[in-house]
N, C-alpha and C positions, 0 to 999 in steps of 0.2 A: 662613503661620509661618514666615517666615523670622528668622535668628536675627544676633543683633547681638553683636560678640564682640569684644575689643580685639586690638592688632595689635601685634606682635613688633617690637623697636627695630632688630634687624637681620635683615633678612627672612632671610638664607640660613643664620643659626645656628638653625634649627628646632630647638626644643625642646633647649637646649645643656643647661639644668637638669635637664630630662625625662631625658637619656641621660646625665647625669653619671655614670652607673655601668656598667660592662658587668654582665652578669644574676651574680648572686650564687651562686644556688642551683644544684644540679646535678642533671640529671631523677633519680636514684637516690632524694632527698630528696623530702618530701610539702612543697608547698608550701601556702597557704592559696588560691593561684591554682588548684592542681591538685584540691583538695579541691572548691572551687567547682566545677570544671568536672565533676568527677565527680556532684556532685550534679546539675549539670545533665541530664547524660547521662542517669539516671535518673528523673527527671522526666517524668512523663506528662500532655503538653500537654492532651490531650483533656479532661482533667478540670476544666481551666480553660477550655474552650471554643473551645480553638485547632485548627483543622484546617488541612491543608496539601492546597491543591488545584493541579492541571492543568487549568485550565477550557477545555476544547476552545471555549467561544464565545469567549472573549477570545483563544485562539490563532489563530480563523479570523479574528476581527475585524481585530488586529492586520497578520495575512498580507496580508492584503485592504488595509488602508493602505498597508502596504509596496509593492504592487501600484500601487498610487493614486499613489505618488510620494513617501510620508510616509517621511522619511530623519532621524533626529533627531542624525547624526551630525555631529559642528562640521566645517567645511570644513580640509582638510587631515590630518585624523585617519583611521586605518585603522578599518573598521567591524568588526564582532564576527564570529567565526567562525560565529555561529550567524545571524545576518542574512546573513550571505553565501554560508551553506548555500540559504538560504530565497531568497534574489535568485534563484542559479541555477536551483532546482525552478522557478521563475516566468517562466524565461526563454521559454518555448514558449506562453505563457498567450497564448488569442485576442485578437490585436491591439484588434477593436472592443470587448470588455468591460474591457481594459485603459485604453482611451480614454476610456470612459464612467464608470470608478472614478477615473482621474483627474481627468475634467471636474469630477465632483459634488466631490470634494476641494477643489480649488484653488478653486470657486465659494463655498465655504463655509469658507475660511481666515479666522483671527482675525487682524485688520488687528494691526503693529505697535503695540506692544511683546511681544504675544502669544508666548511661546516655546513649542518645540517641544513639553514636556508639556500645554501650555494646548489646543495644538492636538490633543492626543491626546485629553485627560480627555472630551472630550463623546462620543466613539466609544467609551470604555472604559465607562461609563455606558450608552450604548445595548447593547453585549455584553451587561453585565448584566441587560438585561431582557428579553433576546430567549430563546425557547425552545432546546433542546439539539440540536445537529444530528442530520440532515440538514434537519430543518425552517426552523428558525433563526428561530420563529415571534415576529412584531414585536407589541408591546404597541398597544393599540387609542389611537388619536390622542384625547388627552384634554388639558384644561387641568390636569389634577392631576400631571402629568408636566414635571419640571423645563424650563423654558426652552431652557438649553443643548442638551438631549435632543432635545427637539422639531423644533430646526435640523438635526438631521441624522438625523431618524428615516426618512426617504426613503432611506438608505444601507441599512436592512435588506435590501430587495428585490436590491438589488447584492451585499451579504454571503451570500444564501442562492444567488444565480447563480453567485457566486465559488465557494462551497465544491462547487456540483454540479461545475463545469467546469475547476477548476483541479487536480483529483486530492488535495484535502484529505483526502478519505475515509481514502487509501492512507497518505498521509505523516503522518496525525494520530498513527498510533501510535510512529514515529520523534520527531516534534516533541513528543509526551506525555513521552518517556522523557526528553527532554534537559531539560523543565519539572521532572517530577520530581526530577532530579536536581540542578539548583539550588534546590529544595525540600529535599533533604535537608542541602544543604549551612547553608541557614538553622534548620535545626531545633535542633542546638546553640546556637548565641546567641540565638536566640529563646527558649528555654526557661532561659537564664540571665538575660534581660530581665525575663522573666514573673517568675521568682522574686524576683529585685531588685526590681519594681514591688509584688509582693503582700507582701515583706517589710517593705517602706517603710510601706505602709497598713495592714500587719497584718491583713491580710482576706483572703477569699477571692471572687473573682468570684459573681454570681449567673446561675447558666447555664439555669436554671429560669424563663420569665416567667408568671406568674399572670393569665390574663385574667378579670374579670367580666363573664359573658355575660347577657342578657336572653333568657329563655325563656318563652314565651307558652303557656300551658295551653289543652287545650281546653274550651270553652265549653258549657253546657247551652243549651237554647233558651230559658231564661227569662230568663238572663242577656246584657245588653245589651253588657256589656265584660269582657274575658276578665282573668281575674285578672295580673298579673305577680308573677314570681318569678327570679329570679338564680340561676345558677349558676358555677361556677369551670372553667376551662379554663386547660391547661399549655401553653406553649411553650418548645421548646429555643432558648436564645440560642446563638450560633456567632461565632467571630472566625476567619475563613478568610484565609489567606493565600495570596493569589494571585503566584505566580511568573511576570514578564514579560518574557522574553528581549528582546523588539523595543521596549523601552519607553526613554524618554530617561535617560541614566544620572542617578541621585539624586533623580529626581523619583518619591514614593510617592503615590499616588493612592488615598483613602479614601472609600469610600461606605455609606451606612446603607441596608438596605432592609428596611424591619421589624424583626424582631431577627435580621436577618442582617446583620453587620459584616464589609466587605470591604477588604482591605488588598493592594494591587496593587503589587506590590513589583520594582522593576529588578535588574538583575545588580551584583554588588559590594555590595549593602548589607549594612552591620553593625546589626543591631535594638539593639543596646543603646544605641547613639548616635544614633538617626535618629528621624523622624516617626512610625514604627511603633512604639515608645515611647508617644508622646502618643496615637495611636489607640486603647492597648491600655488606655491608663488611661481614655480617653471610655468604653471597654467596658465597665469595672469601675464608673465613678462614674453612667452613666446609671440604669441602674435603681435605684438610692440615690435620684435625684431621684423618681424615680416612687413608689417606697416610702416617702417620708417627703415626698410632697405636701400633706397635710394641715400638717403642722410649716412647710413653706414659705409654703402659705396664708396662714397666723395671722402671718407677718411681710412679706403682701406691700406694705402699706402704707408700712414704710419703706422698702423697695426700690426702692418706687415713686417715692419724695420723693428716692433717688440718680439716677433713671433722669430724671426730671422735671429735676435740678438740670444736667446733663451736655446734656442737649435744649436748655438755657438758654445752654451755652457753644457750642451749634453741633455737638456731638457727633452721630453717625450712631448710634442704639443700639434694638436690638428692644424694643417692648414688655410682652414676654414674661418675665415674671420667674421661670418656671420657665427658661428657654432662658438668662437671666444668669446665674442660679445656678448651671447647669452647665458653661457655659463658664468661668465665673471659677473653679469649683473644678479644673476640670482644668487651667487655665492655671497655677494655684497650685500645684497638686501636682508639675506639670512642673517649675515654675521651683524649686520646694524641693528635690527632688529631684535634679537636676543640681548644686544648691549646695550639698547633704550630700557628692554623690559628688566633686564636686573638691575642695572640702575637707578630704577624708577622704584622697584622692590627696597634698596639700600635706603635711599635717599628718604621714603616713606618710613621704614623701621627708623632711622635714627633720628628723626620728627618725633616721632613717637617717644624716643629714648629720652631727646633732650627736654621735652615737656614736662616728663617726670622727675628729670635730674635735680637735685636737691639744691646745689652750688655752682658757681659758674668755673670751677675746676673740674667738675663732673661732664659739663656741658663741653667744657672745652676737649676734653678727652675723646667725648663720644662725635665732636665732630672730627679729630684727629684720625679716630680710627675708621669713621666714614672715608675719610679722602685716600687711606690706605685700601679701603675694600673697592673703590671706582678704580683705585689705579690697576689694582689688581684683574677687573673686569676690563678695562682697556688692554691690559697686557695677553690676557686670554683671547680676547676679540684678535689683536693683533698676530698673536701666535697661529690661531685658527685659518686667519686670512692667508698668511705667510705658506702655510700648508698647500691650501687652495692656488696661489702663485703657483707653487712650485710643481703643482701637477698639471698647470695649463692656464688655468684663469687668469691669465696676464694683466686682466683690466680689473681684478677685484678692488685692490687698493683704490684705483681712479675712481671707480663708481662709490664705492664707498664714504669718498670726500664730495661727492656729487649728493649721493643720498643726504648728506647732514643739512644740504640746503632747502632741501625738500621737507624733510623733518621739521625744519625751522620756518617754512616761508608758508609751507602748507599748499604748493602746487601738487596740482593733478602727476603723477609720473606719464602719464600718456602725452598730456601736453608739453611736458620740459624736458620729454625725451630728446630733441633734434640740442637742445642748448647742453644738455649733458655731457653731445659729444663734442663740443666746438671749441673747448678750451683743451684736448688732449694733445700732450707733449711726448712723444715717445722716449726723449731723454731721460725725462723725469720716471717715466714708469720702468727703463730696462734698469736705472738706479735704485729702484725699490729695496733691493735686499739690504742694501747698505742701510736704510733707513729703519727697516723692521730687525736687524739681525741683533740690538742693543735689548728691546722691548722683548724679543722673541726668549733670546739667553735668560733675561730676567725672569719671565715666566716660569721658563723649563727650571730655573734655580730654586725658584720659590716653591715649585711642584715639588723638587727632589728634598728640599729643607722638610718639607711637611711628612713627606713621605718617611726619612728618616726619622723624624722626630717623634712620628705616630709609633715606628719600630722600635726606638729607644724606649719609649715611655710601654712598650710590653713587658710583663715580669718574666723572670729569667726561663729559658724553655732549653731542651736539649736540642740538639741539630735538628732533627725532623719535627719536632713541636715548633718549633721556631721557626722554619718555613711556613706550615700550616697558620700557625698564627699571623704572619705577615700577609699572607695570602688573604686573610680573614679582613686585613685592616684595607687591603686595595680594594676588595668585592665592598666594603661599606663604605669607602669613600666614592663609588660608583654610585650607590645610592644616595649618596648625599648630594649628589648633583640631580638627581630626579625629584628629591623634597625639595631643591631650590626651584626647580620648575614646576613645583606642584603636581607631579605626576603620580600623587598617593597610589593607585591599583598597581601600577607597574612597581613602585616601591616594596609594596607590602608583597606583592608575590615574588620578587628576588629574594625578600630575608625570609620568607618561610621555605623557599628554596635552601636557604644555607643551612638549616637546622638538619639537613640530611647529611653534613659533612661536620657539623659544629653544635650536636645534639645538646639541648640544654645550655647554648651558649648565654651568658649574660648580657655582652654586649649586642647580640642581636635581639634578646629581650627588650633591651632600652630603645635600640633602634624601631622597633615596632611600636613602642608607647609612643617616642616621639614624632612617627607617621601618624600615628591616629591623632595626637595631639594637635597637629598642625592641621591635618584634614576637617577637626573639627573648628578650626578658625574659621574654614571656607564654608561652612555647611550654612546652608539658609533656613532648614527647616529643624524646628526646635527639637522633635523626636531624635531626627540623625545626628545634628550635634550631639543630644546627651548621650547616645549607644556610642559615639566616636570616643567620648570623654571617659565613660567607664571603658571600653577598651584600652584606655591608653592607662588608666588608673591598673588595670589587670597586667600589663605586661611589664609597667614600673616595677610592680609589686612580684611578678615572676623575678623580674631583673635582678631585685635587690634578694631576692630567697637565693639565685643561684650563683652571688657575686660571694667572694672570698674578703673577710674584713682585713687581711694582712696587704693582699695584691691591689684592691678594688675600691678603695676607700672614696676616690674620687667618683667613680661612678654611683657609688652608695648616696653620697650626700646630693649628688644631682638628681636621683631617682626621686629621693623624699621630697627635695624643695620643690620639684615638679609636681609631685602628689598634692603638695601643700597648696600650690597655686589654684591647681584644678578643684579642689576641694572648696579653698577659697570664694572661686568664680559660682562655684554649686550653692556658695550659702552652708556648707558643713562648716562651719567655725570652729567645731572642738576638735575634728578629724584634721583641718587645715595645721592649727595648732602643734596636735601631736606629729604632724609630718615636719614641719618646721623645726621641732624644737628636737626629733631624729636627725635630721641634718646638722644640726646646731652641734649635736653631742658627737658626731664625726669629726669636727676640728676644722680648723681653716686649712685644708690641702690642696697641693697646687692641682688645678684644674677643678676643683670643686666648687659647691654656691654656699659656702657659709655666710657670707656677705649678703646674698638675694636672700636665705634662710631668717638672717636677723632682720633685713629690712620687711620682708613678709609678715614676721611674727608681731613686729613694732605695728604696722600696718591695721592688724584685727585686734591688738589692744588698744588702741586708742579709741576714745569715745566716738 
């Protein structure tokens, strides 16, 4: 479920538009963001099926993998404090047991290009099928088990022995506290994510699943066959969030076992802008597929026509119409949700700029730029849904169109679902590729143009250095998308990791400063806001010091102008004037902030 996003024109000017203003509200005022966070804080997640668990099976399994040599930390990066503590605790592990753990893990490693997340995935599945410690009973070997789990099923006895001989029983208390603390960190942003998703769908999740169970009544001696009757049995559905402090960074694992949905979340994840959101969408939508199975069955033939047409084109697609409907609706809801979110952000930003514009020509230019940005977002959504369509979610465009009606009308998706299926036209869905090709090509061309421009704006390097610099641009563009989604924690982690390959790089310092500056805008606590602004000032200063006046004049200009805005916001007028003057002194360079600095200085000098 990888996302495809467009790249900034100049990699080191991350979110120049997003951070065009320093925080304007004071902590004493009540902003929409504050109201939103207060609502999230009072949001009882258990009512919406969500629980947070420090799963001792998962903790034990990942610690056993650590002893077996699994370490997802990229070369040259520092390991996390928790992983360092676990490694220290396992220093005295029996050498024979450690060797057997290592031998099993290396024999069953997946071949390249498998990632660290891929390597851990099968063991995570195994952990969720085990009994609780100390027995850690493994499931019986069966063809019903997923193939990947079967491959590592024999690791269960080793994990059981590891639990007994490594001191895990005593250490689990300390480890569990660390996992619970991570769960506490996730609670508020998860509440915000859930509230946003359910508000978008205008619904509540179905947390009680009703099963129709056959009951055989006792028979008399005269009757040869017992009469059949059915009864209803209720099951609770849960969406369990399991923090995993030993997991690869950024890789969420998602498992469904009956009515239990498990999201295994590594440290540093922002639930609002990650795969956790898509997993929760599936939790909400899956029971609707079951509830309206009759309505879906009535549309079986047109759906099969679409499936057959895609198979003729050589696509690999499941023949299960219910699975196709579920996947398509989840993909459509996730794509539409993200488009609405980004559209609202662009519109709000443009509105603020227009209010501050000094003349009609400036307002017209801002409105025109907003329309270009909105078209880019729409093209990005189309390209994303095109990928989903070609991977088998052949109703994704159809459901996206239907969801637009829910967005505007406010209908509960659970009540609107039968109507969503009524207008299905197989010929139109078969012809979707002809509709989306132009928009997707436009999106890909724009992304390539931005990447090319970014590389063209780099200083002249040797061949090897040029490749390394281009790699930096690509990595910074990935961080740019995290900032657009307000995933500040993950963005900061990614940027700090870059220093291993790009020590003292001015563009990384600049990006860290932008991250702190943007995070300050969303802070609701005055001390937190001030701390983030000070961090931004520090990194802007480091960016300037690490820059070359020959090749980085635009970056220097923008850094000084940004520091001027922050000092102005903090009412450090003298310091703000100095920074604006430094930016003006650089001159009017392409990509710089000369005009913004002039305007900032003029505002401060006015009575």
